[in-house]
N, C-alpha and C positions, 0 to 999 in steps of 0.2 A: 683162604686167608693167608697172608704172608707171615712167615715165621720170623721171629726176632733173631738177629744175627749179631756177631761180635762188633760189627762196624755200625750198628744202629745208634749207639751212644755218640759216636763220632759224627754221624749225620745230624743228630739232635743238637750237638754243639755248634755245628755249622749253621743250622737253621736258626738257632738262638742268636748267633752273631749277625746273620742277615736281618733279623727282626730288630736287633740292637741298632744296626745301621739305619734301618727304616725309621726308628725313633729319633734319629739325629737329623732327619730331613725337616727343615723349617719351612713353614707355610707363611703366606703374607698375612693371614688372619692372626689375631692375638687372643691370648687367654685373659681371664679377668684381671690377673696381676700385671698385664701389659707385656708379658713375654711372648715371643712367637709360638704359635701352636705347632706341634709336631705332626707329621703324617700319622704316627701311631695313635696320638690322642684324637685326631680327627676321625680316624677309622673306627676307634672304639666308641666315640660319641655317635657317629652315624649309625653304628650297629644297634646301639640301645634305643636311639630315637626312632629308627626305622622299624625295629622290632615292636616297640610300644605302639606306634601309629598303625602298623599292620594288624596287630592283634585286636586293636580297638575298632578300626575302620575298614579293614580288608581281611577279615578272618579266613576267607576262602583261599588266601595265598599261603604258601609254604614258609612259615616263619623261620625255620632252620636255614632254608636257602637264603632268606633275606639277611640273616645274621652272617652267614658265610660270605655272601657277595659284598656286604658292607666291610667286612674285615679285610678282604683281599683286593678291593676295587682299585686302590692306589699303589699296590705293590710294584707295578711297572715304573713308578717314580724312583725306584732304586736305580733305574737306568737313566731317566730323564731329569730327575729332580722335580720340584714343584714349580709350576709356571703360573704367573698371575694373568688371569684372563678378564679381569674386571673392565679394562679399557681396550681390550684387544680389537684390532681391525678384523674384518672377514678373512683377509689374507693371512694374518697371524693365527687365527683360529684354524684355518685350513692346514697351515704348517704344523700346528700342534696336533691336529688329528692324525696327520701322517706320522709324526714323531711317536705318538701313542701306539699306532699300529706296529711300527718298527720295534718299539720297546717290548711289546708282548712277545714278539719272536725272540728277542734277545733274553728276556727274562726266563724263558724255558730252560736255558742253560744254567741260570742262576738257581733255579729250583729243581735241578735234575734229580735230587734225592728226595724231593717232596712233590711227586707227580699229582697227588690229589689237590694240592694247593694250586699248582699250575692249571689243572683242569678247571678249577673254579674261576681262576683269572680269565681263562679263555672263554668260558661260558658267559661270564659277565660282559666281556668285551663284545660278544656276538649280539647281545640284547635280543635274544630270541624267545625269552620266556617273561611272564608277567613280573616275576620276582626281581629280575635284573633291571627291568624298566622302572619298577617301583623305587629301587635303590638309586638308580640314575637320577630320577627327579628329586628325591629327597636329599641327595647329595648336594644339589644346587641350592636347596633351601637352607641347609645347616650352616652355610657360611653367614647367612643374614643375621641370626641372633648374636653372633660374635661382635657385630658392629654396634650393638646396644650397650656393651660393657663400658665403652668410653664415650657414649653419646655421639658416635660418628667421627671421632678424631682420627682414627686409623683409616676410615673410609675416605676422608678428605685427603689424607696423606697418600693414598693409593690412586688419587686422581678423580674421585667421585665427589664433586663439590656441591651439587644441587639436585633438585628433583628431576630436572631434564637429564642429567647424567645417569640418575637411577633408572629413568625410563629407557634410556639407550641401552644400559646394561641388561635390563629385563628383556627388551626386544631381541638383543643378540642371544641371550640365554634361551629364549623360546625357539628361535630359529635353529639353534644347535639341537635342542631337545626334539624338535619336530622332524628332524632327519630320521628319527626312529618312530616306531609305532607309539601311539599315546599310552601313557602309563595308566594305572588304575585311577579312577576318578578322585579318590581321596588324596593321592599324591599330587595330582594336578591342582586340586583345590588348596591344599596346605601351602604349596609354593606360592600360589596367587595371594592367599591371605597374608602370608608372611611378607611378601613383596609389598603389598598395599600398606602394611604397618610401617615398613621402612620408608616407603615413599611419603606417607602422610605425616609421620611423627618424628623421623630421625633428623632430617635436614629441613631448615625453614625456608631456604631460598626457593 
């Protein structure tokens, strides 16, 4: 066990600042009051939603890992910022994938005094365990409920105007997800069910 040292408080202050910066990164999704969602709010929401779903429908998974992966999964955006992928082309998604890989390398220096956090980021990015895959799939689902807050107004503003656009987004999402091993059945099912609700109820066209 590492011993506390005089500079530990300084390291905590620096970590707190980083997390403050993380909370200032605005996403394209919106909160119920119409304001942009922050990366920290998204990560907090993902953590609790993933935890609840896993404990109910995938109790064999490590819920502590799921919480940790959810909380750290977007920390590389301290380097890249948030990127809207709703209408991205395959080429744009490939570029984002490379940017994300590069960001993980750079973020190691950002979290030089928080090695356990960086280890969790790296483990999540590798997608080699069931827990990281579970979070990866649920992450794609958690954006969908935010579009029900305003009955699809922000969704249309982002370039998704009709059911055909929603189908295209879902197809691109599945192609991205299927580059990795399939997640737990419950994560796959909840994404599909949430997508179907968006497709069938949110836009009339």
